[in-house]
N, C-alpha and C positions, 0 to 999 in steps of 0.2 A: 497212329492216333485213332481211337474209336469214334463212332458217331456221337456217343455220349460225351466224350471228351471235347469234341468240336462244339457241341451245343453248350457245354459248360463254359468254354472260353468265349463263345459268342455272347452268352448271357452276361458275363463279367464285363466285356467290352461295352455292351449296350447300356449297362447300368452304372458305368463308372462315375458320371457326373452326379447321379442321384446318391450314390454311395458316399462320395466326398462331402456332399451337403449333410448327410446323416452324421458322418464323422465330425464335422464342424459343430453340429447341434449338440453332440455328446460332450465336446470339449468346452462348450460355452458355460456349462454349469460348474461353478467354483467349489468342487468337492474336496475341500482341504480338511482332512480329518483331524489334524493336530490343533485346529483353532475352533473352540466351542461355538463361536458365532456362525460357523458354517455347517452346523449339524443339520439344519433344515435343507441346505444345499446337497449334503450327502444323501439324505433321504430322497430328494428330488432326482438325483442322479440314479439311484437304485430303481426308482419308479420308471424313469426313462429307459433304463437298460432292460427291465422286465418287459416293457412294451415292445422293445426292439426284438427280444428273443421270441416273443409270441408271434410277431409279424414274420419272423424268419422260419417259423414252423416248429419251434420247441413246445414241449408240453409240460404240464404240472409246474408252470412258472409261478414262483412265489417269492415274496420278500420275507426273509427269515430274520426274526429278531435275535440280536445278540446283546451282550452287555454294552456294546458300542453301537456303531452304525449298522443298519441292516445288511445282511448278505442277500445275494440273489441266487436262487436255485432254479434250475430247469433241467429237463431231460428229453431224450428221444431214444426209446428202448424197443424198437421194432426190428432190429437186425436178427433177433433170435437168440436162443440160449447157447448156441455153439459159437457165436461171435463174441469177441472180447468186448468188455465194457471199459470205456475210457472216461476218466474224470478230468475235465478241463478246468484249470484255475487261472484267475487273474484278479487284479484289484482295481476298483474304479476310483479310489481316493487318490489324491495327489498331494504333493509337497506345497508348503507355503511359497509365495512368489517373491518375497523380498530378496535383494534390493530392487525395487520397482524401477529405479532410474536407469538400470542397466538393460532393461528390455527395450527392443527396438519397436515393439508394438504391444498393446495391452495383452497380458497373459491369457485372458479368457475371451479374447476376440480373435479366433483362429484365422490365419491368413496363409496362403500358399506363396512361398518365396522361392523361385526357381523350382527345384524338384523336392522341396521340403514343405511339410505342414508344420507351421510354427505356432505353438501354444503350450501352456502348461498341461501336462498329461498326454501330449500328442504321441510321445514314445512310452512313457512310464506312468501308467500302464494302459491308459484308455485306448491308445492306438492298437495295441495287441489284442485287447478284448474285442474291439470293433472288427478286426479282421477275422476273428473266430466266428463272430455272429454273421459276418458277410459270407464266409465259407459255408456255413450251415444253410443260409438262405439260397445260395447258388446251387448247392448240391440237391436240396429238396425240390427246387424249382425245375432243375434240368433232369435229374435222375429219378426223383420221386421217392428215393430211399437212401439209406446209408449202409456201408459195409460193416460198421461197428455200432454198438450201443453207446450213446453219449450221455454223460451227466455234466452239467455246467455248474460251477460254484465261483461266483465273483463277489469278493468281499470289499468292505469299505473302511478298514482300519489298518491295512498293511503298513502305511507310512506313519502310523502313530503308535499302536500297541497291539502286537500279535496275540496277546492273551485273550482278547475279545473273541476271536474266532476259535481259539484252541478249545475253550469250554464247549462251544457249539459243536465242534467236530466230535468231541468225546461223547456228547449226547446223541449224535446222529450217525454213529458208526454203521449200523445196519442199512440205513437209508443211502449211504454213500458207497455201498459195495461196488467194487470195480476190480479190474485186472491191472490197470496201469493209470498213472496220473501224468498229464501233460501240463507243464507250467510254462506259460509264455510271458516271462518277465525278465528276460536276459537280453544280451546284445550280441552282435557279431564281433569279430576280432578286429584289431587295428588294420586300417585299409579297407574296412567294410567287407571283410572276408567272411563267408558263411562259417558259423561255428556252433558247436554244441557245448554248453557249459556242463562239466562233469564234477565241479566242486564249487562250493560257496562257503564263505566264512560266516560264522555266527556273530552275535553282537551282545554286549552287555552295556547298557546305557544308564548312566548315573548322573545325579546332580549333587554338587557340593555346595552347601550353604554355610557361610561364615558369619556369625553374629557377634557384634561388639556391644556398644551401648544401645539403649533403646532408641535414641535419636542421633542424628549427625552432631558431631562436636566441633567446636572452634579449634582449628589446627594450631593457632597461636597459643591459646589457653591450655590445651591438652596435649599438643604435639610433643613427643619425647617422653611422656609420662604414661601413655596408654598404648595398647596394641591397636594397630590399624588393620581392620579386617581385609582391606584390599591387599596390603602388604603381606598379611598372613596367608591369603589365598595364593598369591604369587609364590610364596615360599613353599607351600604344599605342592603346587603344580610342578615347580622346578625339581622337587624331590622324587617325582614319579618316574622320570626317564633320564637316562644318562646321555652324554654327548655321543656315545657309540650307537645310539638308537635302541639299546637294550632297556626294557622296562625293569625298574628296580623293586617292584613289589615282591616280597618273598613268596615263593610258591607259584608265581604266575606262570612259569614255563613247565611246571611239574608234569602236566598231562599232555603237553604238546607232542604229537607224533612227528618225528623228524622225517625229512625227505630221504628217500632211497636214492641210490645212484641212478637207477632207471628213471625215477621221477625228475631228477635234475636234468638228465639228458633230454627228457620230453619237453621241459621248459625251454632248454637251450635251443631245441629244434624249431620252436615257433618263430614265424617271421616277424620279429619285433625289433624295432630300431629305437634304442634308448634316446638318442639325440633328437630324432624326429618327434618322438613322443614328448620330450621335454620342450622343444620349440613350439609345438602345437599348443601345449598347456600354458605357454607364456611364462615359464619359470626360468630363473637364472641358473639353477642347478638342481640335481636330484640328490636327495639324502635319504637315509634309512638305516636299518639294522646292518651292522657290519657283517661281512661274510656271505651275503646273499645278493642275487641279482634283482633287478627291478621287478621282473615277473614273479620271482619267488617271493619277494616281499609282499606283493599285491595278492597273490593267490594262495600262499601256503604258510605265511608267518602272521602271528598275532600283532595287534597294534594297540596303542593308546593315544587318543587325540582329543584335545579340547575342541568342542564344537561351538561354544559360545561362552563369553565371560562378561560380567557386568557388575556395577556397583558404584556408588558415589556420584559426583557431579559430572554431567556429560554435555551440558549446554554450551552456548557461545560465551566467550569471555572466561573469567576466573571466579572461583568460589572456594575459599580456603577452609576446607572442612576435613575432618576425619570421618569417613562414611560409617554409618551404623552397621552396614552389612555388605557382603560381596558374595557373588555366586558364579558357578561355572557348571556347564553341562559338558559331559565327557563320554566318549564311546570307546569301547575296546572291541575290535574285530577279533573273532576267535576262530581257531582251527581245530580239527580233530586232535584229541578227544577232550577239549576244554568244555567246561560246563558254566553257563552264564551265572547261575546262582552262586556257585563256588567262587567265581571270579569277583562277583560283587562283594562277598564276604571278605575276600582277601584285600580288596580295595579299601573297604570300610576300616578294617583293622590297621592297615598301613597308614591311612590318612590320620587316624587317631594317634598313631605313634609319632608321626612327623609334624603334626600341628603344633604351632607355638603356643605358649601360655597367653592368657588374657582374652581369649575369644572362645565362643562355643561353636563347634564344628559338627555338622550333620551331613551324612551321606545317604542319599535316597536312591533306591532302585526304581528307575522309571520303566524299563522293560528290557527284555532279553530274548535271544533266540539261539538255537543250536546250529553248529556247522553241518554241512551236508556234502556227501560225495557219492558218485555213481560209477560203476565200472564201464569202461569203454566198450567191452565186448558183450554187454548185456543185450538181449534181443531187442528191447525197446530202443536202446541207444542206436543200434545198428539200423533199425527201421527208420528212425529219424534221419540218420545219416544218408540213407538211400533217397529219402524224400527230398532232402536239401540238395543233394547232388543232382538229382533229376530236374529240380525246379530252377536252381540258381546256376547250374552249368559247371560246378566244380566240387570236388570232394571237400567236405567241411573239416575244419580244424577242431580239435578237442582241447578245451582250455578250462582252467580254474578262474573264477571271477572273485574279485575282492569284496563285493557287496554281500548283503545278507537277505535271504528270503526265508524267514522263520517257518513258514508253512511247509517248506520242503521237508524239513526234519519231522514236522508234525504228521505229514502224510505217511511218512515211513513208520514212526513209532505208534501213532494212534490208529491209522487205517491199514498199516502193513503193506503199502503199495510200492512197487518200483516206480521210478520217476524219470521222465525225460525233460530236461530243461531246454525248451525250444523257443528261443526268442529271436526277434527279427530287427531290432532297432540298430542303427549305425552306432559305432563306438563314440562318435562325436555328437551324440544326441543332446548333450547338455542337460541330462536328467538331473533334477534337484537344483538346477542353476537357472539364471536368466536365459531366455531365448532357447528353451527346449524345443526340439524339432524331431520329426520323423521323416526319413527318406521314403518318398511315395513309391519308388520302385520296390524297395524292401516290403512296403505295406502291400502292394498289389501282388508281388510274387509270394508273399507270406500267405495270402489267401489260397493261392494255388498249391503251396507246399502243405498246408493243413489238409486240404482235400486229398492230396496224394498220400499223406501220412496215414489217413484212415484206411486207405487201400493197403498200405504196407503193413499196418498193424493187424488187419484182418487176416493176412497171410502168414504172419510171423509170430504172433503172440498167442500162447495157449491159455487155458482157463486159469492158470495160476500166475500169469504174467511173465513166466520165465521160459516155458518150453515152446519151441517153434512148431508151426504147422506147415513149414515150407516157406519159401520166399517167392516174391513176385518180381 
């Protein structure tokens, strides 16, 4: 260990309490992008983050206006023209917090419980942004410089609509020139084993609206003579997927790239226990598309799931009506080479085909994103693997994740960048659910891993992000 490394570690140890208080302050701002009433909170979060980047030593810090919430841009570009430039991405917006009654403490009053930071956004994705800012501050304070040039881009609409940032990326291609992108918005593998995500599913998110009469009708007077929108919606949803888990929409699987034998062997080699995973989830049984394992279903097969359904009377007691309307929100996780816009059109056409008479049915495209994959043997993936192994004490696994991060595909198609998905949250972080938490050991070691990754990339990534300059 060099003197510089020793100083870096001593600095982190000395500033641990201060860093955790800053982390808590970041988490207290309710930056829920999906709810319009929190728009001002999202801007306040962006302002807080910009100030934190400035204190850490970043330059050219700015709030960038998008069609949604502002993005935060900053950079440090003094490593020189021969050093690679890294674009670091995260999102400061968070998911809604309902159901509130399942939280053990208020979601925006962060508390440390055991070795976990408990709060909405503690893992997804404020915790991972915060550790990047902490790494920058520690490196500049102890070394005075960095081995790579850095650009930071932290957005505020990832949990709501990726299209807001997509337009800004297209308009700022030159400003975002880099050799590689690092996205810290993924998790470790089951058992909290270090992992690099090499594949993500895309997403097509739609809403189905079923309209009957202009107002609710008396179920005694009209029942049996008119179509019930709630019944009609149930009929539509039931027609979308069969009991074998296969989606019945014509053309849905046309563009799906099937798994090779080698890929199936790679899935089978991962240390995953179906029964333990089921028990931890509190489920009675696991179900899914026939012919595929649990990991294959999660990481490499498309899905269709109802995310919410509502309509009619939902209060205490009884009210005998035929509801005027009924609604459902639905998402389809997509795999290579599926396209979100095409899937939306297929859904809309099939819903129109199976919808019963007597109601008006509308399908709306709320948002979508493309799937993503990255080769294991790419130089940036290997650099991240070395940094993880050196920091966490074991070789990382390479896994596909079932979630979606639309910006990953955007970075590739709009900016032309290779990408490493380097996330640090534990797999049981309860992201998007009550009692979200971040493992503080992961958080602290994540800071050290990011610092080591900059050293690794400086030695391994060439000017085009693909050619090596040697290894460290």
